[in-house]
C-alpha positions as CSV (number, residue, x, y, z in Angstrom):
1,X,-50.7,12.8,42.6
2,X,-52.4,9.5,42.0
3,X,-51.2,9.5,38.4
4,X,-47.6,10.1,39.6
5,X,-47.8,7.2,42.0
6,X,-49.2,4.9,39.3
7,X,-46.3,6.0,37.0
8,X,-43.8,5.3,39.7
9,X,-45.1,1.7,40.2
10,X,-45.2,1.2,36.5
11,X,-41.5,2.0,36.2
12,X,-40.8,-0.1,39.3
13,X,-42.4,-3.2,37.6
14,X,-40.6,-2.4,34.3
15,X,-37.1,-2.6,35.7
16,X,-36.8,-6.0,37.5
17,X,-33.2,-6.7,36.3
18,X,-31.7,-3.5,37.7
19,X,-33.5,-3.8,41.0
20,X,-32.2,-7.3,41.4
21,X,-28.6,-6.0,41.3
22,X,-26.3,-7.7,43.7
23,X,-23.1,-6.1,44.9
24,X,-21.6,-3.3,42.8
25,X,-22.4,-4.8,39.4
26,X,-25.6,-3.5,37.9
27,X,-27.8,-6.1,36.3
28,X,-29.5,-4.8,33.1
29,X,-32.0,-6.3,30.7
30,X,-34.2,-5.6,27.7
31,X,-36.6,-3.5,29.6
32,X,-34.2,-1.2,31.4
33,X,-30.9,-1.1,29.5
34,X,-31.4,2.1,27.5
35,X,-33.0,3.9,30.5
36,X,-30.3,3.1,33.0
37,X,-27.2,3.1,30.7
38,X,-27.8,6.8,29.9
39,X,-27.4,7.7,33.6
40,X,-23.7,6.7,33.5
41,X,-21.0,8.7,31.8
42,X,-18.8,5.7,31.5
43,X,-19.9,2.1,31.9
44,X,-18.4,-1.3,31.2
45,X,-20.9,-3.9,30.3
46,X,-20.4,-7.7,30.4
47,X,-22.7,-9.7,28.1
48,X,-22.7,-13.3,29.2
49,X,-24.4,-16.6,29.4
50,X,-24.7,-18.4,32.7
51,X,-23.5,-21.7,31.3
52,X,-20.3,-20.2,29.7
53,X,-17.1,-21.4,31.4
54,X,-15.1,-18.3,30.5
55,X,-17.9,-16.2,31.9
56,X,-17.8,-18.1,35.2
57,X,-14.0,-17.6,35.4
58,X,-14.4,-13.8,34.7
59,X,-17.2,-13.3,37.2
60,X,-15.3,-12.9,40.5
61,X,-12.6,-10.7,38.8
62,X,-15.4,-8.5,37.3
63,X,-17.1,-8.3,40.7
64,X,-13.9,-7.3,42.5
65,X,-13.1,-4.7,39.8
66,X,-16.7,-3.2,40.3
67,X,-16.0,-2.7,44.0
68,X,-12.7,-1.0,43.3
69,X,-14.3,1.2,40.6
70,X,-17.3,2.2,42.7
71,X,-18.0,5.9,42.2
72,X,-15.6,6.1,39.3
73,X,-16.9,3.7,36.6
74,X,-20.1,1.7,36.7
75,X,-19.8,-2.0,35.8
76,X,-22.9,-3.8,34.6
77,X,-23.9,-7.2,33.1
78,X,-26.5,-8.6,30.8
79,X,-27.6,-12.2,30.7
80,X,-28.0,-12.9,27.0
81,X,-30.0,-16.1,27.6
82,X,-32.7,-14.0,29.2
83,X,-32.3,-10.7,27.3
84,X,-31.5,-11.7,23.7
85,X,-32.9,-8.5,22.2
86,X,-30.3,-6.2,23.9
87,X,-27.5,-8.6,23.1
88,X,-28.5,-8.9,19.5
89,X,-28.8,-5.2,19.2
90,X,-25.2,-4.7,20.2
91,X,-23.9,-7.5,18.0
92,X,-23.0,-10.0,20.8
93,X,-22.0,-13.3,19.2
94,X,-19.8,-14.9,21.8
95,X,-19.4,-14.9,25.6
96,X,-18.3,-13.1,27.5
97,X,-18.3,-9.9,25.4
98,X,-17.3,-6.7,27.1
99,X,-18.2,-3.3,25.8
100,X,-17.6,0.3,26.9
101,X,-20.6,2.6,26.9
102,X,-20.6,6.4,27.2
103,X,-23.8,8.0,28.2
104,X,-25.7,5.0,27.0
105,X,-24.0,4.7,23.6
106,X,-21.8,1.8,22.5
107,X,-18.4,3.5,22.4
108,X,-15.8,0.8,22.0
109,X,-15.1,-2.9,22.6
110,X,-13.2,-3.6,25.7
111,X,-9.9,-5.4,24.8
112,X,-8.0,-5.0,28.1
113,X,-7.0,-7.4,30.8
114,X,-9.5,-9.7,32.4
115,X,-8.3,-9.5,36.0
116,X,-9.6,-7.3,38.7
117,X,-6.4,-5.2,38.7
118,X,-6.3,-5.0,34.9
119,X,-9.9,-4.1,34.5
120,X,-9.6,-1.4,37.3
121,X,-6.5,0.2,35.8
122,X,-7.8,0.0,32.2
123,X,-11.2,1.6,33.0
124,X,-9.8,4.4,35.1
125,X,-8.2,5.6,31.9
126,X,-11.6,5.7,30.3
127,X,-13.0,8.3,32.7
128,X,-13.2,11.9,31.9
129,X,-13.1,13.6,28.5
130,X,-11.3,12.1,25.5
131,X,-9.0,15.1,25.6
132,X,-8.4,17.3,28.6
133,X,-8.7,21.1,28.0
134,X,-5.6,23.0,29.2
135,X,-6.1,26.6,30.0
136,X,-2.8,27.6,31.8
137,X,0.9,26.9,31.9
138,X,0.2,25.1,35.2
139,X,-2.4,22.9,33.6
140,X,0.1,21.9,30.9
141,X,2.9,21.2,33.3
142,X,0.6,19.0,35.5
143,X,-0.6,17.0,32.5
144,X,2.8,16.3,31.0
145,X,4.4,15.5,34.3
146,X,3.0,12.0,34.2
147,X,4.4,8.4,34.2
148,X,3.1,7.9,30.7
149,X,3.7,10.0,27.5
150,X,1.3,12.8,26.6
151,X,-0.1,14.1,23.3
152,X,-1.1,17.8,23.4
153,X,-2.8,19.7,20.6
154,X,-2.2,23.4,20.4
155,X,-4.9,25.3,18.4
156,X,-5.9,28.9,17.7
157,X,-9.5,28.6,18.8
158,X,-12.5,26.4,19.6
159,X,-13.7,26.6,15.9
160,X,-10.4,25.3,14.5
161,X,-10.9,22.5,12.0
162,X,-7.7,20.9,13.1
163,X,-9.0,20.8,16.7
164,X,-12.1,19.0,15.5
165,X,-10.0,16.4,13.8
166,X,-7.7,16.1,16.8
167,X,-10.7,15.4,19.1
168,X,-12.0,12.7,16.8
169,X,-8.6,11.0,16.9
170,X,-8.5,11.3,20.7
171,X,-11.9,9.6,21.0
172,X,-10.6,6.7,18.9
173,X,-7.1,6.4,20.5
174,X,-7.8,7.3,24.2
175,X,-7.4,3.7,25.2
176,X,-3.8,3.7,24.1
177,X,-2.6,7.3,24.7
178,X,-3.2,10.4,26.9
179,X,-4.6,13.4,25.0
180,X,-5.0,17.1,26.0
181,X,-5.6,20.3,24.0
182,X,-5.4,24.1,24.4
183,X,-6.8,27.0,22.4
184,X,-4.1,29.3,23.7
185,X,-1.1,29.3,21.3
186,X,1.1,30.9,24.0
187,X,1.3,27.4,25.6
188,X,2.9,26.1,22.5
189,X,5.3,28.9,22.3
190,X,6.9,27.6,25.5
191,X,8.1,24.7,23.4
192,X,9.1,26.5,20.2
193,X,5.7,26.2,18.5
194,X,4.2,29.4,17.0
195,X,1.2,28.0,15.1
196,X,-1.3,25.1,15.4
197,X,0.6,21.9,16.1
198,X,0.5,18.7,18.1
199,X,3.2,18.1,20.7
200,X,4.2,14.7,21.8
201,X,5.8,14.7,25.3
202,X,7.7,11.6,26.1
203,X,7.5,10.3,29.6
204,X,9.7,12.4,32.0
205,X,11.0,9.2,33.6
206,X,12.6,8.3,30.3
207,X,14.2,11.7,29.7
208,X,17.7,11.3,28.2
209,X,20.3,13.5,26.6
210,X,20.4,11.1,23.6
211,X,17.0,12.1,22.3
212,X,14.4,15.0,22.4
213,X,11.8,14.9,25.1
214,X,9.3,16.7,22.9
215,X,8.5,15.9,19.2
216,X,6.4,18.2,17.1
217,X,3.8,17.1,14.5
218,X,2.9,19.9,12.1
219,X,1.8,18.0,9.0
220,X,-1.8,17.9,7.6
221,X,-3.8,16.5,10.6
222,X,-6.0,13.5,10.0
223,X,-6.8,10.7,12.3
224,X,-4.6,8.4,10.3
225,X,-1.6,10.8,10.1
226,X,-1.8,11.5,13.8
227,X,-2.0,7.8,14.7
228,X,1.0,7.1,12.5
229,X,3.0,10.0,14.0
230,X,2.3,8.8,17.6
231,X,3.1,5.2,16.7
232,X,6.4,6.2,15.1
233,X,7.6,8.6,17.9
234,X,5.9,7.9,21.2
235,X,8.3,5.1,22.3
236,X,11.5,7.0,21.4
237,X,14.8,5.3,20.8
238,X,14.7,2.9,23.7
239,X,11.3,2.5,25.4
240,X,10.5,0.7,28.6
241,X,8.9,-2.6,27.5
242,X,6.2,-4.0,29.8
243,X,3.9,-7.0,29.6
244,X,1.2,-4.5,28.4
245,X,3.0,-2.9,25.5
246,X,5.3,-5.8,24.4
247,X,3.1,-6.9,21.4
248,X,3.1,-3.3,20.0
249,X,6.9,-3.2,20.2
250,X,7.4,-6.6,18.7
251,X,5.9,-5.8,15.4
252,X,9.5,-5.0,14.4
253,X,12.8,-6.6,15.0
254,X,13.6,-5.8,18.7
255,X,16.6,-5.8,20.9
256,X,15.8,-5.9,24.6
257,X,18.1,-5.3,27.6
258,X,16.8,-6.9,30.7
259,X,17.9,-5.9,34.2
260,X,16.4,-5.0,37.6
261,X,14.5,-2.1,36.2
262,X,11.9,-0.4,38.4
263,X,10.9,3.2,37.8
264,X,8.6,3.3,40.8
265,X,11.1,2.1,43.5
266,X,14.5,2.8,41.9
267,X,14.4,5.2,39.0
268,X,18.1,6.2,39.4
269,X,19.4,2.6,38.8
270,X,16.8,2.1,36.1
271,X,18.1,5.1,34.1
272,X,21.7,4.3,34.9
273,X,21.6,1.2,32.7
274,X,19.2,2.6,30.2
275,X,21.5,5.6,29.5
276,X,24.4,3.2,28.9
277,X,22.2,1.3,26.5
278,X,21.1,4.5,24.8
279,X,24.7,5.7,24.3
280,X,25.4,2.6,22.3
281,X,22.2,2.0,20.4
282,X,21.9,5.6,19.3
283,X,24.8,4.8,16.9
284,X,22.8,2.0,15.3
285,X,19.4,3.6,14.8
286,X,17.8,3.5,11.4
287,X,19.3,0.2,10.5
288,X,16.1,-1.9,10.9
289,X,16.5,-2.9,14.6
290,X,14.5,-1.3,17.4
291,X,15.5,-1.2,21.0
292,X,14.0,-1.5,24.5
293,X,14.7,-2.1,28.2
294,X,12.7,-4.3,30.5
295,X,12.4,-5.6,34.0
296,X,13.8,-9.1,33.8
297,X,11.5,-10.2,36.7
298,X,8.5,-9.4,34.6
299,X,9.7,-11.7,31.8
300,X,11.5,-14.5,33.6
301,X,9.2,-17.4,32.4
302,X,9.4,-16.1,28.8
303,X,13.2,-15.8,29.0
304,X,13.5,-19.3,30.4
305,X,11.2,-20.8,27.8
306,X,12.2,-18.8,24.7
307,X,15.9,-18.1,25.3
308,X,17.1,-20.6,28.0
309,X,18.0,-17.8,30.3
310,X,17.5,-18.1,34.1
311,X,17.8,-15.8,37.1
312,X,21.5,-16.6,37.5
313,X,22.4,-15.4,33.9
314,X,24.1,-12.1,34.0
315,X,23.9,-11.8,37.8
316,X,23.2,-8.1,38.6
317,X,24.3,-7.1,35.1
318,X,21.9,-6.7,32.2
319,X,21.5,-9.4,29.6
320,X,20.5,-8.9,26.0
321,X,18.2,-10.6,23.5
322,X,17.1,-10.0,19.9
323,X,13.7,-11.2,18.7
324,X,12.9,-10.6,15.0
325,X,9.4,-10.2,13.7
326,X,9.9,-13.5,11.9
327,X,10.6,-15.2,15.3
328,X,14.4,-15.6,15.0
329,X,16.2,-15.3,18.4
330,X,19.6,-14.3,19.4
331,X,21.2,-13.8,22.9
332,X,24.4,-11.9,23.9
333,X,26.6,-14.5,25.7
334,X,29.3,-12.0,26.6
335,X,29.0,-10.3,29.9
336,X,27.5,-6.8,29.7
337,X,30.2,-4.3,30.3
338,X,29.6,-0.9,31.9
339,X,31.3,0.9,29.0
340,X,28.8,-0.7,26.6
341,X,31.6,-2.2,24.4
342,X,30.2,-5.7,24.7
343,X,26.8,-4.5,23.5
344,X,28.5,-2.7,20.6
345,X,30.3,-5.9,19.6
346,X,27.1,-7.8,19.8
347,X,25.3,-5.4,17.5
348,X,28.3,-5.4,15.0
349,X,28.1,-9.2,14.9
350,X,24.3,-9.1,14.5
351,X,24.3,-6.7,11.6
352,X,27.2,-8.5,10.0
353,X,25.3,-11.8,10.2
354,X,27.9,-13.5,12.3
355,X,25.5,-14.5,15.2
356,X,24.2,-18.0,15.5
357,X,20.5,-18.0,16.1
358,X,19.3,-19.4,19.5
359,X,17.0,-22.4,19.0
360,X,15.4,-24.2,21.8
361,X,16.1,-27.8,21.0
362,X,16.3,-31.2,22.7
363,X,19.4,-33.2,21.9
364,X,19.3,-35.1,18.7
365,X,18.8,-38.9,19.3
366,X,21.9,-40.9,18.8
367,X,19.9,-43.5,16.8
368,X,17.1,-42.6,14.5
369,X,16.4,-45.6,12.4
370,X,12.7,-46.3,13.3
371,X,10.0,-45.7,10.6
372,X,8.9,-42.6,12.5
373,X,11.9,-40.3,12.6
374,X,12.4,-38.2,15.7
375,X,13.0,-34.5,14.8
376,X,14.3,-31.8,17.2
377,X,14.6,-28.2,16.4
378,X,18.3,-28.4,15.5
379,X,17.7,-31.3,13.0
380,X,14.4,-30.0,11.5
381,X,16.2,-28.5,8.4
382,X,18.3,-31.6,7.8
383,X,15.4,-34.1,8.1
384,X,12.4,-32.1,6.9
385,X,13.4,-29.0,4.9
386,X,16.7,-29.8,3.2
387,X,15.8,-33.3,1.9
388,X,14.2,-33.9,-1.6
389,X,11.3,-35.9,0.0
390,X,7.8,-35.2,1.0
391,X,7.3,-35.2,4.7
392,X,4.5,-35.8,7.2
393,X,5.3,-34.2,10.5
394,X,3.4,-34.8,13.8
395,X,3.8,-32.0,16.5
396,X,2.9,-33.4,19.9
397,X,3.2,-32.8,23.6
398,X,4.6,-35.5,25.9
399,X,1.7,-35.0,28.3
400,X,-1.1,-34.9,25.7
401,X,-3.5,-38.0,26.1
402,X,-4.8,-37.5,22.5
403,X,-1.2,-37.6,21.2
404,X,-0.6,-40.9,23.1
405,X,-3.7,-42.3,21.6
406,X,-2.7,-41.3,18.1
407,X,0.9,-42.6,18.4
408,X,0.2,-46.2,17.4
409,X,-1.9,-45.1,14.4
410,X,0.9,-42.7,13.3
411,X,3.4,-45.6,13.6
412,X,1.2,-47.7,11.4
413,X,1.2,-44.9,8.8
414,X,5.0,-44.9,8.9
415,X,5.1,-48.7,8.5
416,X,2.8,-48.5,5.5
417,X,5.0,-46.0,3.7
418,X,8.4,-47.1,4.9
419,X,9.2,-48.6,1.5
420,X,8.4,-45.3,-0.3
421,X,11.8,-43.6,-0.8
422,X,10.2,-40.2,-1.5
423,X,8.5,-39.6,1.8
424,X,9.6,-39.3,5.4
425,X,7.3,-39.7,8.4
426,X,8.4,-37.7,11.5
427,X,7.4,-36.4,14.9
428,X,8.5,-33.5,17.0
429,X,8.0,-32.6,20.7
430,X,6.6,-29.1,20.2
431,X,6.9,-28.2,23.9
432,X,10.6,-28.7,24.3
433,X,11.6,-27.6,20.7
434,X,11.0,-24.4,18.8
435,X,8.4,-24.9,16.1
436,X,9.5,-23.6,12.7
437,X,7.7,-20.4,11.6
438,X,5.9,-22.0,8.7
439,X,4.0,-24.3,11.0
440,X,1.1,-23.0,13.2
441,X,0.5,-25.4,16.1
442,X,-2.7,-24.3,17.8
443,X,-3.0,-27.5,19.8
444,X,-1.9,-31.1,20.1
445,X,-1.7,-33.2,18.2
446,X,-1.1,-31.2,14.9
447,X,-0.1,-32.9,11.7
448,X,1.3,-31.3,8.5
449,X,2.2,-32.5,5.1
450,X,5.4,-30.7,3.8
451,X,5.8,-31.2,0.0
452,X,9.2,-31.5,-1.5
453,X,10.3,-28.3,-3.1
454,X,7.7,-26.3,-1.2
455,X,8.6,-26.8,2.5
456,X,7.5,-23.2,3.2
457,X,3.9,-24.1,2.2
458,X,3.0,-27.0,4.5
459,X,-0.6,-28.3,4.5
460,X,-2.2,-28.8,7.9
461,X,-4.3,-31.9,8.4
462,X,-7.8,-31.5,9.9
463,X,-9.4,-34.9,9.3
464,X,-10.0,-38.0,11.3
465,X,-7.4,-40.0,13.3
466,X,-7.8,-43.4,11.7
467,X,-5.1,-44.9,9.5
468,X,-7.3,-44.7,6.4
469,X,-7.8,-41.0,7.0
470,X,-4.1,-40.3,7.3
471,X,-3.3,-42.3,4.2
472,X,-6.0,-40.5,2.2
473,X,-4.6,-37.1,3.4
474,X,-1.1,-38.1,2.2
475,X,-2.4,-39.3,-1.2
476,X,-4.6,-36.2,-1.8
477,X,-1.8,-33.8,-0.7
478,X,0.7,-35.3,-3.0
479,X,-1.7,-35.3,-5.9
480,X,-2.6,-31.7,-5.2
481,X,1.0,-30.6,-5.2
482,X,1.7,-32.5,-8.4
483,X,-1.2,-30.8,-10.1
484,X,0.0,-27.4,-8.9
485,X,3.5,-28.1,-10.3
486,X,2.0,-29.0,-13.7
487,X,0.0,-25.8,-13.7
488,X,3.1,-23.7,-13.1
489,X,4.7,-25.4,-16.1
């Protein structure tokens, strides 16, 4: 008995971090991480440093999420300034780093939202098994009658090699998709499948006569082939684009129809317009353009900033945009007609190359004779790209204090080079004008050298902000491009 008491107090003194837990977030450290992490089937751990500004911003959201997830998923944190051994063991190199643990093992990085709502929703999807075992027809119907699509594997028995591979894929992809499996082939027969297969059930809310609700995968099953199959088919012909899935959809050229879409509160109206879109776009599938519908309220700021569209555009009718993977943008200016003919005309013009790209641009200045030329999006090609001159272009923000400080220096540069007929010095407001695709502007100010004949290969400047630094940059950039041209000869 005495030995047991001594052992208890030994453990008590060994776990100070956990016992100092405040609220619903468990505090872990070097001494107790392994011991306590194994007690939780699913745990989200925040590795942080007390001095980190991003960590401080995340902290209240993380605490609120922990309260909402109490009894569902445990949230924990590790102070890496005090417990460097644990942080080093899990490869923490920046703060905050969030990782998902399952029964004490590092399972996956957390790459979801960093708000209380986002963390809660994301982590709820992490609970339970990677793939749900379905035993009956009722189990299957319950699983596929869900707001999101479902991936269901049908196998002949628990010792199936294909089942083993399916479960590995589910473990890797569970953050993106819902998985279930059965070892009763009769459940597959209900959907026309007689042998081992994977069935992809599209969301019931997006059911349409213009496409199949179930797609069958029966090829050789590997993690890669299953991932590719899901990626290519899960969205269907015209998915519902949201702020969560938009980046996955935009890896291809994408047409989006925006309207008052709400599958929770008004599914009938939501599908009324989507079916009209589907009827038209089904005739254009396979031509390199993908399609989607979206709630315009979710994308108002983006539509205003990127396409110049406001709440009054289209009224109650949908409006349409195209955004290519290269960043080219088009808008349908004709009113959306209920018979879909306006959308069809828009698509015909798009594929025929008759549409004019939408470019966010300030008006071109009436006079532009100063040594520093003012460039707007609509004049970028004329001044920078189409001329037979080298160019130095400054991208700035009107409200940026660093840009204002640099302005007289940049003007000096232009005055120094004004007599050189083979170079143009220019500036562009990168907030109110679309920046060309070849130019990455991570912050302000950003300066590029665009060599004549190679305007698609601009060189970004990363040196000091004195006149001598800028002059040296121009000289070395011109010399480098001249050497490259000689090498090609």
